[in-house]
C-alpha positions in Angstrom: -161.6 -33.7 107.4 -160.0 -30.3 106.5 -163.5 -28.7 106.2 -164.3 -29.9 109.7 -161.1 -28.5 111.1 -161.8 -25.1 109.4 -165.3 -25.1 110.9 -164.0 -25.9 114.4 -161.4 -23.1 114.1 -164.1 -20.7 112.9 -166.3 -21.7 115.8 -163.5 -21.0 118.3 -162.9 -17.6 116.6 -166.5 -16.7 116.9 -166.6 -17.6 120.5 -163.5 -15.6 121.3 -164.8 -12.6 119.3 -167.8 -12.6 121.7 -165.6 -12.8 124.9 -165.8 -9.1 125.6 -166.4 -5.7 123.9 -165.2 -2.2 124.5 -167.1 1.1 124.0 -166.2 3.5 122.6 -163.5 2.2 120.3 -162.7 5.7 119.0 -163.1 9.0 121.0 -162.0 12.6 121.1 -160.8 14.4 124.2 -159.6 18.0 125.0 -156.3 18.8 126.6 -158.1 20.6 129.5 -161.4 21.1 131.1 -164.3 18.7 131.4 -163.5 17.0 128.1 -160.0 16.1 129.3 -161.7 13.0 130.9 -163.8 10.3 129.5 -165.2 6.9 130.4 -164.9 3.6 128.6 -166.9 0.5 129.3 -165.7 -3.1 129.0 -168.4 -5.7 128.9 -167.8 -9.4 129.6 -170.2 -11.4 127.4 -168.5 -14.7 128.0 -169.7 -17.4 130.5 -166.4 -17.1 132.5 -164.8 -14.3 134.6 -162.7 -12.0 132.4 -159.3 -10.5 133.5 -157.9 -7.6 131.6 -155.0 -5.2 131.8 -155.0 -1.7 130.3 -152.0 0.2 128.9 -152.0 3.8 127.7 -149.9 4.3 124.5 -148.8 7.2 122.4 -149.3 6.6 118.7 -147.6 8.0 115.6 -148.2 6.9 112.0 -145.9 7.0 109.0 -146.9 7.9 105.5 -148.0 4.3 104.7 -150.1 3.9 107.9 -147.6 1.9 109.9 -148.1 2.7 113.6 -145.4 3.3 116.2 -146.6 3.0 119.8 -144.8 3.9 123.0 -145.9 3.9 126.7 -147.8 7.1 127.6 -148.2 6.8 131.3 -147.2 10.4 131.8 -149.9 11.6 129.4 -152.9 9.4 130.1 -154.2 8.2 133.4 -156.2 5.0 133.1 -158.1 3.6 136.2 -158.2 0.7 136.8 -155.1 -0.7 135.2 -156.4 -4.3 135.8 -159.9 -5.6 136.3 -161.7 -8.9 136.8 -165.2 -8.7 135.3 -167.8 -11.4 136.1 -169.8 -13.0 133.3 -172.6 -10.7 132.0 -171.2 -7.7 133.9 -169.3 -4.6 132.8 -166.4 -2.4 134.1 -166.2 1.3 133.7 -162.7 2.7 133.0 -161.7 6.3 133.5 -159.3 7.9 131.1 -157.8 11.3 131.9 -155.4 13.4 129.9 -152.4 14.5 132.0 -150.1 15.8 129.3 -149.3 19.3 128.2 -152.5 21.3 128.2 -151.1 23.9 125.8 -150.5 21.6 122.9 -151.2 23.3 119.6 -152.1 20.3 117.5 -154.0 17.1 118.1 -152.2 14.1 119.5 -153.1 10.4 119.0 -153.2 7.7 121.7 -154.3 4.2 122.1 -155.5 2.4 125.2 -154.7 -1.3 124.8 -157.1 -3.6 126.7 -155.5 -7.0 126.9 -157.2 -10.2 128.0 -155.1 -12.1 130.6 -154.8 -15.9 130.7 -156.0 -17.2 134.0 -155.5 -20.9 134.8 -158.5 -22.4 136.5 -158.7 -25.8 138.2 -161.9 -26.7 136.2 -160.3 -26.0 132.9 -159.9 -29.1 130.8 -156.3 -29.8 129.8 -155.6 -29.1 126.1 -158.5 -26.8 125.7 -157.9 -24.1 123.0 -157.8 -20.6 124.4 -157.9 -17.4 122.4 -156.8 -14.1 124.1 -158.2 -10.9 122.7 -156.7 -7.4 122.6 -158.5 -4.2 121.7 -156.6 -1.0 120.9 -159.0 2.0 121.3 -158.1 5.2 119.6 -158.2 8.6 121.4 -157.4 11.9 119.7 -156.7 14.7 122.1 -157.6 17.8 120.1 -157.3 21.4 121.3 -160.0 24.0 120.5 -159.7 25.9 117.3 -157.7 23.3 115.5 -158.8 21.8 112.2 -157.6 19.4 109.5 -156.7 20.7 106.1 -156.9 17.8 103.8 -155.9 17.8 100.1 -155.0 15.2 97.5 -151.6 16.1 96.1 -151.2 13.3 93.5 -153.0 10.4 92.0 -151.3 7.6 90.0 -152.0 3.9 89.2 -150.7 1.3 91.6 -149.2 -2.1 90.8 -152.5 -3.9 91.7 -154.8 -1.9 89.4 -155.9 0.6 92.1 -155.4 4.3 92.5 -152.6 5.4 94.7 -153.5 8.7 96.5 -151.0 11.0 98.2 -153.1 12.8 100.8 -151.7 15.8 102.7 -153.1 17.1 106.0 -151.5 20.5 106.5 -153.8 21.3 109.4 -153.2 21.2 113.1 -155.9 18.5 113.8 -156.3 14.9 112.8 -158.6 14.4 109.9 -161.1 11.6 108.9 -161.6 11.1 105.2 -165.1 9.8 106.1 -165.9 13.3 107.3 -165.3 14.8 103.9 -167.0 15.0 100.5 -165.0 14.4 97.3 -165.6 15.7 93.8 -164.0 13.3 91.4 -163.4 14.2 87.7 -161.3 13.1 84.8 -162.3 15.8 82.3 -165.0 13.6 80.8 -166.8 12.1 83.9 -167.5 13.6 87.3 -169.1 12.3 90.5 -169.3 13.0 94.2 -168.5 10.5 96.9 -168.6 10.9 100.6 -168.7 9.1 104.0 -169.4 5.4 103.8 -168.5 5.2 100.1 -165.1 6.6 100.8 -164.6 4.1 103.6 -165.6 1.3 101.2 -163.1 2.3 98.6 -160.2 3.1 100.9 -158.8 0.9 103.8 -157.9 3.5 106.4 -159.2 7.0 106.8 -157.2 8.6 109.6 -154.6 11.3 108.6 -152.7 12.8 111.5 -151.9 16.6 111.6 -149.1 18.0 109.5 -148.5 14.6 107.8 -148.8 12.8 104.5 -150.5 9.4 103.9 -150.4 7.2 100.8 -153.6 5.2 100.4 -154.8 2.9 97.8 -158.3 3.5 96.4 -160.6 1.1 94.6 -161.1 2.8 91.2 -164.4 4.2 90.0 -165.5 2.6 86.9 -164.9 4.4 83.6 -162.7 7.1 85.2 -159.3 7.6 83.6 -156.6 7.8 86.3 -154.2 9.6 84.0 -156.4 12.7 83.9 -158.0 12.3 87.3 -158.4 15.0 90.0 -160.1 14.9 93.3 -161.1 17.9 95.4 -161.8 17.4 99.1 -164.6 19.4 100.7 -164.3 19.1 104.5 -167.4 18.8 106.7 -167.2 21.3 109.6 
């Protein structure tokens, strides 16, 4: 009986996961010019009309990756703010940066796309309904700004992983997946980059002038007590 219940819940989850999709989920904009505007697309892949609401949000992140979001209506213009999308159709959404064009470091935003519950006369009473929300990431980055990523310390964590202290002293956000790492412990050495970094570390975004602590899946046979990692940034 419990297995059947789990299968039913998974089925509902899979159905809800296919209700709609948003592209792109991550984007970069400029504070002025043509690149201060972009288009997102919401596609309704469900058999019923989809109603969504959109909210622009400013995002900051603490050293452990916890996000704080606040309304950003003065910085981002999103049109439309609500949409009804018929089955199999899509809706284009315009996003334009209206904030300070003279910012000197990148700023992070999210556009939340929330599915709205709509009661329909044909809907069976007691039917399970899952409402989805996507939070897209937009980094507004001025020209001539760059990340400066470095690993300041490495130590073992309580769950047998490596705890990395990563500093971004640059004036642009950085992605660890856009870097190459030389890892050595004095006896062994290796290079890892891109996808392998993402596989070993949950979370790769480091905002400008900030520090993040991230846990890394250890590399076999490397001694954490003598470990050093040098970051080579892809330009």
